[in-house]
Backbone as CSV, one residue per row, in Angstrom:
resi,resn,N_x,N_y,N_z,CA_x,CA_y,CA_z,C_x,C_y,C_z
1,MET,87.749,52.271,43.310,89.064,52.063,42.143,88.839,52.384,40.504
2,SER,89.405,53.248,39.725,89.014,53.215,38.420,89.303,52.207,37.509
3,LYS,88.374,52.158,36.312,88.239,50.934,35.133,88.650,51.247,34.080
4,ARG,89.573,51.342,33.160,89.539,51.507,31.752,88.975,50.236,31.142
5,ILE,88.444,50.356,30.310,87.370,49.841,29.440,87.487,49.839,28.189
6,TYR,87.644,48.495,27.266,87.793,48.619,25.745,86.749,48.229,25.486
7,VAL,85.793,49.397,24.281,84.941,49.202,23.600,85.469,48.962,22.394
8,GLY,85.119,47.836,21.352,85.393,47.598,20.272,84.172,47.012,19.410
9,ASN,84.174,47.612,17.505,83.272,47.421,16.700,82.093,48.601,17.054
10,LEU,83.086,49.761,17.680,81.710,51.104,17.656,81.567,51.090,15.521
11,PRO,80.227,52.056,15.802,79.935,52.570,14.609,80.868,53.788,14.128
12,PHE,81.580,53.633,12.863,82.172,54.868,12.725,82.371,56.616,13.194
13,SER,80.491,56.156,12.999,79.921,57.821,13.034,79.908,57.977,14.896
14,ALA,79.815,57.140,15.594,79.321,57.631,17.227,80.763,58.717,17.723
15,THR,79.796,59.316,18.501,80.836,60.214,19.020,81.207,60.237,20.616
16,GLU,81.892,60.966,21.095,82.566,60.652,22.223,81.130,61.145,23.295
17,ASP,80.405,61.937,23.119,79.325,61.892,23.957,78.396,60.904,23.826
18,GLU,78.192,60.410,22.841,77.188,59.176,22.677,77.861,57.867,23.547
19,VAL,79.169,57.837,23.359,79.558,56.395,24.062,79.621,57.301,25.609
20,ARG,79.918,58.099,25.962,79.378,58.248,27.338,78.205,58.471,28.140
21,ASP,77.232,58.779,27.588,76.161,58.568,27.347,75.633,57.013,27.920
22,LEU,76.160,56.447,26.940,76.071,55.022,27.017,76.281,54.249,28.278
23,PHE,77.500,54.408,28.296,78.209,54.317,29.765,77.790,55.047,31.191
24,ALA,77.497,56.267,31.138,77.163,56.874,32.227,75.927,56.404,32.731
25,ALA,74.647,55.393,32.332,73.539,54.802,33.055,74.135,53.804,34.196
26,PHE,75.441,53.285,34.096,76.146,52.276,34.798,77.111,52.852,36.089
27,GLY,77.250,54.096,35.729,78.182,54.966,37.002,78.819,56.070,36.360
28,THR,80.009,56.674,37.146,80.818,57.947,36.715,81.692,57.740,35.672
29,VAL,81.737,58.003,34.953,82.950,58.054,33.412,83.804,59.349,33.221
30,THR,84.804,58.966,33.964,85.673,59.788,33.731,86.657,60.275,32.375
31,SER,86.435,59.456,31.215,87.191,59.792,30.332,86.674,58.989,28.986
32,VAL,86.510,59.437,27.448,86.172,58.452,26.406,87.149,58.790,25.920
33,ASN,87.847,58.118,24.971,88.916,58.505,24.181,88.791,57.550,22.901
34,LEU,88.061,57.749,21.346,87.753,57.149,20.720,89.028,57.077,19.938
35,ILE,89.320,56.356,19.462,90.693,56.520,18.509,90.673,56.607,16.772
36,SER,91.271,57.296,16.283,91.341,57.695,15.144,92.590,57.210,14.309
37,ASP,92.373,57.286,13.630,93.849,56.954,12.252,94.732,58.278,12.133
38,ARG,96.168,57.557,13.030,96.917,59.048,12.462,97.157,59.691,11.462
39,GLU,97.075,59.259,10.223,97.090,60.010,8.945,96.210,60.391,8.228
40,THR,94.482,59.695,8.277,93.858,60.258,7.704,93.213,60.445,8.582
41,GLY,92.585,60.801,10.098,92.168,61.395,10.981,90.981,60.902,10.973
42,ARG,90.489,59.324,10.109,88.754,58.614,10.594,89.048,57.991,11.803
43,PRO,87.934,57.358,12.110,87.874,56.991,13.177,87.834,55.597,13.338
44,ARG,88.537,54.769,13.938,89.057,53.225,13.481,88.336,52.240,14.162
45,GLY,86.953,52.610,15.330,85.815,51.651,15.015,85.994,51.277,16.843
46,PHE,87.072,51.790,17.441,87.183,51.642,18.671,87.607,52.428,19.727
47,GLY,87.573,52.045,21.418,88.116,53.481,21.862,87.942,52.989,23.448
48,PHE,88.263,53.753,24.233,88.329,53.077,25.662,87.550,54.463,26.278
49,VAL,87.068,53.765,27.613,86.100,54.353,28.661,86.983,54.233,29.844
50,GLU,87.145,54.969,30.599,87.481,55.219,32.088,86.278,55.263,33.087
51,MET,86.045,54.715,33.796,84.671,54.801,35.030,85.509,54.745,35.929
52,GLU,84.984,55.873,36.960,85.258,55.756,38.492,84.416,54.556,39.500
53,ASP,83.376,54.357,38.883,82.678,53.128,39.742,81.552,52.756,38.602
54,GLY,81.168,51.551,38.152,80.560,50.792,37.682,80.391,50.052,36.716
55,GLY,81.984,50.307,36.791,82.524,49.645,35.231,82.518,48.095,35.078
56,ASP,82.337,47.242,36.269,82.065,45.654,36.151,80.390,45.804,35.188
57,GLU,79.712,46.545,35.659,78.233,46.128,35.416,78.103,46.793,34.247
58,ALA,78.523,47.578,33.977,78.799,48.229,32.477,79.388,47.319,31.445
59,ILE,80.507,46.593,31.671,80.938,45.583,30.751,79.865,44.621,30.888
60,GLU,79.044,44.206,31.703,78.402,42.679,31.933,77.189,43.183,30.890
61,ALA,76.305,44.277,31.420,75.255,44.632,30.365,75.477,44.924,29.060
62,LEU,76.409,45.706,28.389,77.021,46.569,27.108,77.562,45.228,26.294
63,ASP,78.276,44.477,26.690,78.893,43.715,25.852,78.029,42.750,25.167
64,LYS,78.652,42.365,23.714,77.063,41.930,22.584,76.094,43.067,22.676
65,SER,76.257,43.895,23.129,74.501,44.902,22.708,75.404,45.552,21.503
66,SER,73.956,46.443,20.820,73.942,46.783,19.780,73.922,48.494,19.641
67,MET,75.212,48.931,18.798,75.086,50.622,18.766,74.749,50.991,17.515
68,GLY,73.949,51.358,17.024,74.326,51.850,15.454,74.674,50.421,14.675
69,GLY,73.747,49.582,14.372,73.451,48.134,13.994,74.770,47.592,14.113
70,ARG,75.720,47.777,14.730,76.734,47.414,15.027,76.839,46.017,16.589
71,THR,77.186,45.515,16.776,77.407,44.592,17.722,78.738,45.022,18.635
72,LEU,78.744,45.315,19.693,79.993,45.793,20.390,80.402,44.852,20.955
73,THR,81.852,45.158,21.058,82.651,44.114,22.179,83.174,45.160,23.188
74,ILE,82.963,44.618,24.828,83.045,45.726,25.748,83.920,44.404,26.667
75,ASN,85.107,44.990,27.409,85.570,44.174,28.267,86.592,45.168,28.661
76,GLU,87.174,44.456,29.880,88.116,45.197,30.424,89.539,45.357,29.503
77,ALA,90.051,46.616,29.493,91.580,46.954,28.895,92.277,46.249,29.360
78,ARG,93.137,45.953,28.568,94.710,45.545,29.169,95.631,46.196,28.550
79,PRO,96.616,46.026,29.698,97.991,47.220,29.394,98.751,46.877,28.251
80,ARG,98.828,48.280,27.407,99.372,48.575,26.263,100.698,47.562,26.015
81,GLU,100.560,46.530,24.979,102.015,46.318,24.936,103.120,46.938,24.015
82,ARG,104.318,46.993,24.772,105.522,47.615,23.938,106.106,47.366,22.724
83,ARG,106.222,47.932,21.668,106.466,47.580,20.466,107.561,48.077,20.135
84,PRO,108.411,47.239,19.564,109.717,47.978,18.967,109.730,48.979,18.163
85,ARG,110.835,50.036,18.359,110.454,51.203,17.111,111.386,50.940,16.377
86,TRP,111.396,51.431,15.229,111.926,50.854,13.691,112.530,51.920,13.785
């Protein structure tokens, strides 16, 4: 069963390939999605990784680890909350 993982406090210079390589040591990475600002296109410093296997091991090993001088926050992604449309 695949696991969706939240990756927070990423360096703004992080690329999808770098994040994929970081998680690939623990299992099969099926997708990496780094979030960027809709208006400016600049990275927002967080993203999501989906892993086919090894997700629990990756979370345990990488939470509070360092990347680009920043301490990463890694945990299982929660379902997106529905927000009202204005």
